[in-house]
N, C-alpha and C positions, 0 to 999 in steps of 0.2 A: 615638727622638729625639722631642722635643716642645718646643714653645715653652712657656716656664716663666714663671709670673707670681706664684708664691707664694714670695717672697724671704725670708719669715720663717724658712725652714729653712736659709738660707745661714749660714755661720759669721760671728761678729763679728770674728774676727782671721784674717788671711791672711799668708802668708810668701812671700818671694822670695829664692832663693839666687843669690848673685852674688859678685863680687870687690871688694876695697877700692878699686880704682881707679874703680869705677862709683858708689860710694856718694854722693859729693858731688852728682853730677848727678841721681841719683834723689831725693835730699832736696830739691833745687830744683824737681823736677817730672818726671814720667814723660813721655818723648817716644817715642811708638810708632814713629816712623820710624827710631829707633836699633835696633829689633828686627830679628831675622832674618825673612825673608819666607817661606821654604818650611818652615813649621812645621805641627804637627798641626791646629790650628784657625785658621790664618792668621796674618798679621803682627799681633802684639799683645803685651801685657804679661802674662806668665804667673805665676801664683801658686798656692799650695796652702794648705789648712788644716792640713796635716801638716808640722810643723816639721822632723821628721827627714828627710822627703823634700826639703825646701828645703836643709837642711844637706848632704845627699848631692849635690844639684845644685851647690851652692857649691863643694864639694870637687872635683867633676868639672870645673867651669869653671876653678878654680885650676890644675888639671892642664894646661891649655892655655896658661898664662901662666908663663913661665920666670923672670920678675922675682922676686928674693928679697924685694922690698919689698911685694909684693902678697899679701894674705891672703884667705882664704875668709870670707864674711860672710853672715849671714841677716838680712834686713830684715823688720821687722814693720809691717803696716798694719792700721788699724782700718777695717772696712767699714761704711759708713752704708747699711744695707740698704734703707731707705725711699727713698734717692736712686735706687735701681735700678728702682723701680716705673714701669711704662710703657715701659721700654726693651725692646728685642728681645733676649731671652735664650733661647739654645738649650741644651737639657739632654739629655745622653745618660746614661741610667740604667744603662748596661752596654755591653759590647762587642757590637756587632751589625753586620750587613752595612752598614747606613746609616752607622754610626760609621766603619767601615773605608773606605767609599767617600768619606766626607767628608774623612778624613785624606789619602787618596790624591789627591783633587782639590786640596786645599790645598798639599800638598807638590809636586805636579806642575804647579801653576798651571793646572789644567784647568777652564775656565769652563763647559764643557758638562755637568759633573756638579754635584751639590749641593756648595756650597763657601762659604767666607767670604773669598774673595780681595778683594772690594770692601768688606769690613767691614760687610755688611748686618746682621750680628749684633753687638750691642754687647758682649755677654758670652756665652761658651760654656763649658759645664762638662761634664766627662766623664772617662773613663779615659785614661791615657797610652798612646800607642803605644810598643812596646819599642824604645827608641832604639838598642840594640845590634844589633837585627835589621832595622831599618827600611830601610837602604840596600840590602841584599840582597833584601828583600821588594819594594821599589819596582822594582828591576830585573826581578825575576821577574814582577811584575804588568804591567810595560810589554810584556813578551813575550806575555802572556796577559791582555789587558784585561778579559775577562769573568769572571775567577776571583776574584770578591769573597770567597767563602768561604775560599779558600786564603790570600788576603792577610790576612783577618781573623785566621785561625789563626796566621799567621806573625808578626803584629805584636802579638798579645795576649801580654802579659808573664806569664811564670810566676813571676817574682821579685817584681814590683811589682803586687800584687793590688788590684783595684778592689773596694770603694770606699775602702779605706784609702789607697791611692796614687791620686791623681787630679790634675786640673788645671783651673784657672779661667783663662780668657784674656779680657782686657779690650781692646776694639778701638775705642772712641770716647772723645772728650773727656768726654761725659756719663757714661760708665761710669767713667772714671778719676777724675772728680770725687767719686765715692763712696768713694774710698780716701784715708785720711789717714795720714801718716807717724807711726809710734809710736817707732821706734828701730832701731838696727842693732847686731848683736853679732858680733864676730870669733869664728869657731869654730875657725880654724886660722891660725897664723902661724909663720914660720920660727923655729926655736929654742924653741918653746913646745909643751907637750903638752896 
C-alpha cells in the first residue's frame, strides 16, 4: 500500500456496471450517499478500466432486479487525471496483508484498523476481494481476528486476477469532479441477445 501521486499512469476511461433504472441519476451526477457502506474500500463510487469487468458487474446487479423493464448497462466516464493531483490516493499494487486488513476494516466498519470509513482517501485503487467468498471469510475472520493471512488467502480471487481485474473507488466530491459522463450502453435487455 502506498500513497500515490503519479496519476499519469491512471487510465483515461473508466467504466461502471449498473442497471438502467440508475442511469438517469448517474447522468445527473454521482451521489456517494447512494452507495453501499460495507464495501472493500469504503462507501464510494466504484469503477474499473476493464469494460468486461463492468459488464459482468452490471449483469450481476441485474440478477437482483426482477423487473423485466430493467436492463444491464455499462456507463463510461472520462477521467481528468490532472484533477486528481494533490488528492489523497491510496494504491494497493497487489494482494497483501495490508490490503486484506483494509477490506476487513471497511466491511466491518472497524475504525481501530486502517480503513476508509471516514473517506480520508479521495481515491483508492487495488485488487477486488472475492465477492463470492467474502461473507464466509468475514465470519471466519471475526472468530479469529488475528488471522490476516488466512483472510487474505480466502478473499483473493482465483477467477478475477489482479491487475486485469481491479477497482477504483472515488470517495470525495473533489475526486468525483475528475469524472465526466461519456455515455451508457445497454449490454443486456429482456428479449434481446
